[in-house]
C-alpha positions as CSV (number, residue, x, y, z in Angstrom):
1,M,103.7,78.9,117.0
2,L,103.8,79.4,113.2
3,V,103.2,76.4,111.0
4,V,104.1,76.7,107.4
5,G,104.3,74.4,104.4
6,R,107.4,74.5,102.3
7,K,108.7,72.5,99.4
8,P,112.3,71.5,98.7
9,G,114.4,74.5,97.8
10,Q,112.0,76.9,99.7
11,Y,113.0,78.5,103.0
12,I,111.9,80.8,105.9
13,V,113.9,83.6,107.5
14,I,113.7,84.2,111.2
15,D,114.7,87.7,112.6
16,E,116.7,88.4,109.4
17,K,119.5,86.2,110.9
18,I,118.4,82.6,110.6
19,I,117.5,80.8,107.4
20,V,115.7,77.4,107.6
21,R,115.7,75.7,104.2
22,V,113.9,72.5,103.1
23,I,116.6,70.4,101.4
24,K,114.7,67.2,100.9
25,S,111.2,65.7,101.6
26,D,110.5,62.0,101.2
27,E,107.5,60.1,102.5
28,G,107.4,61.5,106.0
29,H,111.1,62.3,106.2
30,L,112.3,65.9,106.1
31,R,115.8,67.3,105.8
32,L,116.4,70.9,106.8
33,A,119.5,73.1,106.4
34,I,119.8,75.9,109.1
35,E,122.0,78.9,108.6
36,A,122.5,80.9,111.8
37,P,125.2,83.2,113.3
38,Q,127.9,81.3,115.3
39,D,126.6,82.7,118.6
40,I,123.2,81.0,118.2
41,Q,123.1,77.4,119.5
42,I,121.2,74.9,117.4
43,I,120.4,71.6,119.0
44,R,118.0,68.8,118.0
45,G,114.9,68.5,120.2
46,E,115.6,64.9,121.3
47,L,119.1,65.8,122.4
48,L,117.9,68.8,124.4
49,Q,115.2,66.7,126.1
50,K,117.9,64.1,126.9
51,E,120.1,66.8,128.5
52,I,117.1,68.2,130.5
53,T,116.2,64.7,131.7
54,H,119.8,64.0,132.7
55,L,120.0,67.3,134.7
56,V,116.8,66.7,136.6
57,Q,117.9,63.2,137.8
């Protein structure tokens, strides 16, 4: 796992295809913008966990 610190307006690039940009950072709240090709699914962690839990039951 890579852990990086970024300020609003800064970004990281993953595999030259995905851009994760910090849009806003306020007192423990972070907003990210993610640019990725259409064929890459992006899902929030809590929704994925909910799906997994539902499938296991």
